[in-house]
N, C-alpha and C positions, 0 to 999 in steps of 0.2 A: 406656246399654250400656257396660260396661267395656272399656277398650282391651286388646288382647292384649299380654302381657309380652314384653319383648326379651331374647333369650338371647345370650350371648357365644360365642366360638369353642369353649369347653369344654363348652357346654351349660349353663353356670351362668348364673342370671339376673343382669342387670347390677345394680350396687350401687344405683342409683336406683330400681329396680323393687321394692325391699323397704321403701321409706319410705311411710308413710301409706297403707297398702293399704285398699281398700274392702272391704266383706263379699264382694262378687262376686269380687274378685281373690283373696281369701283362700280362698274355695271352690274357685277354679280351681287354686290350688296344692295344696289338700287332694286334690283329684281326680288331679292329676299324680303326686303322691308316695304315693297310697294303696297301690299294689302293694308299697311297702316294708312296710307294716303286716302284710300277709298273709304275706309272706316271713319276717318275724321271728316272727310267731305260729306259723308252721309249725315253725320251728326250735325254739322253746321248747316248744311243746305235745308235740313228739315225746319230750320228756324228762320230762314230767309225768304224774302219775297220771291214769287215765281220767276221773275225776270233775271235773277241771279243765277247763272248757269253753274251746275255742279262741275261741268267740264273746266271752267275757268278756275274753280277751286283746286281741282286736281292737278291742273298745270302749275299753279303756285306751289302745291304740295310737293311736287316733283323737284322743283328748285329748292325747296326747304329741306328735303331729304338729301339731296346732293350737298347742300351746305353743311348738313349735319355730318355727313361722311367725311367732309373735308376738315371740319373743326373739332371732331370728337377726340376727347382726351380720356383714355381709360384710367389714367391715375387718379381721376376725380371719384372713382369708385361707384360710378352710376352705369346701369345697364344702358347699352346703346339704344334699345328699343325706347326707353323712357326719354332719352335725350332727343331721339328722332322725332318723337311725338311732339315735343316742345318746339322744335325747329319747323316741323311740317305745319302745325297749328299756327305758329307765329307768322309764317309766310303767308298763309291763307287769310289771316286777320289783317295783316298789313295791307294786302291788296284790296280787301273789302273796304278799309278805311280810306284808301286812296281813291276808290270809286266816288266817294262822297254822294252816295245815293239817297241820303235823307235830306228833304227840303230844309232850307235854313230857318223857315218859320217853325218848323217842329223842333229843331235844335234849340231855338230860342225859348220855346215853351218848356223844354226839359230844363234848361238853365233857370228859368223862372220858378219852376217847381222846387228845385234844389234850394234856392234862396228863401222861398216861402216856407219850406219845411224847417230849415235852420232857425228862422226867425220865430216861427210858431213853437218849436221845441223850447227855445229860451224863454218865451213869454208864458207857456203853459206848464213848463216843467216836465214835460213828457212828449214822446213822439206823437204828433197830431193824428187823430183818427181821419178817416176819409170824410166823415161829416164835418169835422172842424176844418179840414182843409178846403172842402167845398164851400163852406160858409164864408171863410176868409177870401175866397176868390169871387164870390158873388155868384157861384154856379149851383145849380141843383145836383144832386148826387149822380144822376144819370149822366149829365154832361161832364162831370168830373171824372167818372169812370171811363167815359169815351176818351177824355184827354189822356188818361194813363195808357190806354190802347194805342193812342197816336204816337206817344213818345217811346213806346216799347223798343222800336227798332234803333233808336239813338243809343240806348243802354245796353242792348242785348250783347254786344261784344266787349263791354267794358271789363268784365271779370272773366271772360272766356279763357284768356291766357293763363289763368290760375287754375283751371280745371284740368289737371294734368295726371290724375291717377291712371295707372295702368294696371290691369289685372295682374295680381301677384306681386305688386310693389306696395311697400308701405308708404303712408302719407309723407313721412319724413324724407325718404329717399326720392320720392317723385316731386318734391317741392320745387317750385319755380326757382327759388333762390339757391338751391343746391345744384342746379343744372345750367345756369348761365355760362355761356361759353367763354366770353371775354368782356372787357370793359365797353366795347362797342355795342353790346346789346342792352346796356343799362339805360333806363328811361328816367324820367323826372321822379318817379316814385322811389328810386333807390339812391337818390342824391344823398339822403341823410344815413345811409348804410342799410344793408340788406336786413339785418336782424332788427333794427329799429322799425323799418317798414312792416316787416312781418308782425311785430307786436302791435303796431297801429291797426293793421287789418283785423288782427284778432279782437282788439278792443272794439273796433268798429262793428264787427259781426255780433259780438256780445251785447252791443248797445241796441240792436234792432229789436223791435217788437217780436214776440215769440213766433207768430206765424210766418213773418218774413225771414226770421233766422232759420226756421225749419226749411223753408223753400230753398234758401241759400245752401244749407247743409245737403239736402237731397239732390239739388241740381249740380253743384259743383264737386261735392265729395263722393256722393253715391252715384252720380252720373245718370240719374233718372230723367226721363223726358218730362215736359209740362204735363202731358196727359197722365203719365204714370203718378206724378206727384199729386195731381188732382184726385186720382183714385185712392191714394194713401190718406189725403187730408179731407176727402169728402167734398171737394169743390170742383167747379167746372174748369176746363183747361184755360178759359179766358180769365177767370178769376185768379188762377195761378200765375198767369202772365202779368197781371196787374201787380200782384204781390212781388213778383220778381223785379218788375220795373221800379216799384217803391224802394225795394231793398237796395238796388244798385245805385239809385240816385241818392238815397240816404248815405250809403258808403262813400260815394264820391265826395259828398258834402262833408262828411266826417273827415276824410282824408285832406281835402282842401283847407278846411278850418284848421286842421293840425299844422299844416305847412304854413298857413298864414300866420298863426300865432307864433311859430318859430322865427319867421322872417322878421318879426317885430322885436325879437329878443336881442 
């Protein structure tokens, strides 16, 4: 029978308790942190189409939790709960992306919007308004806002992996760049260095129009839902979704432009 794990004053398992775990000890840790899986699945599924099963998210999350248990390094000074949240959410998002459930035509529209906004910002000297964007596309404002609703699902997951705050954790300790397990988890955004990418993202958020910046802050830092943000800002949930879509597309364009400019150097 496996011995019970020892917990420190903060509720974190002692360092020695993560070395050479038996199958029974791993199972115990899976059981202890399983509620995280359901919590994260609830948060994600509330933003997904009805045909995406929460049970599928939970299955992915279980694998993410097991991966977290196998790869956790206490010497990094990060609470396991924070690291597990990163791995669980990452596993769910990876599986969602692999499903490729967004039509190619919608993905193309999202890319076109990104290029349009980058061009208009250069020409106008400021982020284009909805009216300016609609005029440039030859659309009335109603059709333009409908287009934003269409491309929402393309961009919904783009920044989700950065939304890692856990109750009781500081933003610094929960930051994605402090809890990457190993080089195999690095993606294209980290090629130029973790700290550099962090700075690029901060600049990108700072460059957003005020309403979009507030939506990003409330959604990714404060973990409010679209409905809750709407109540704070006095907008409908649909309008908040549109602002979220715009902010993510702008940030993606900002990052792409940054990397493109460095490729030419």
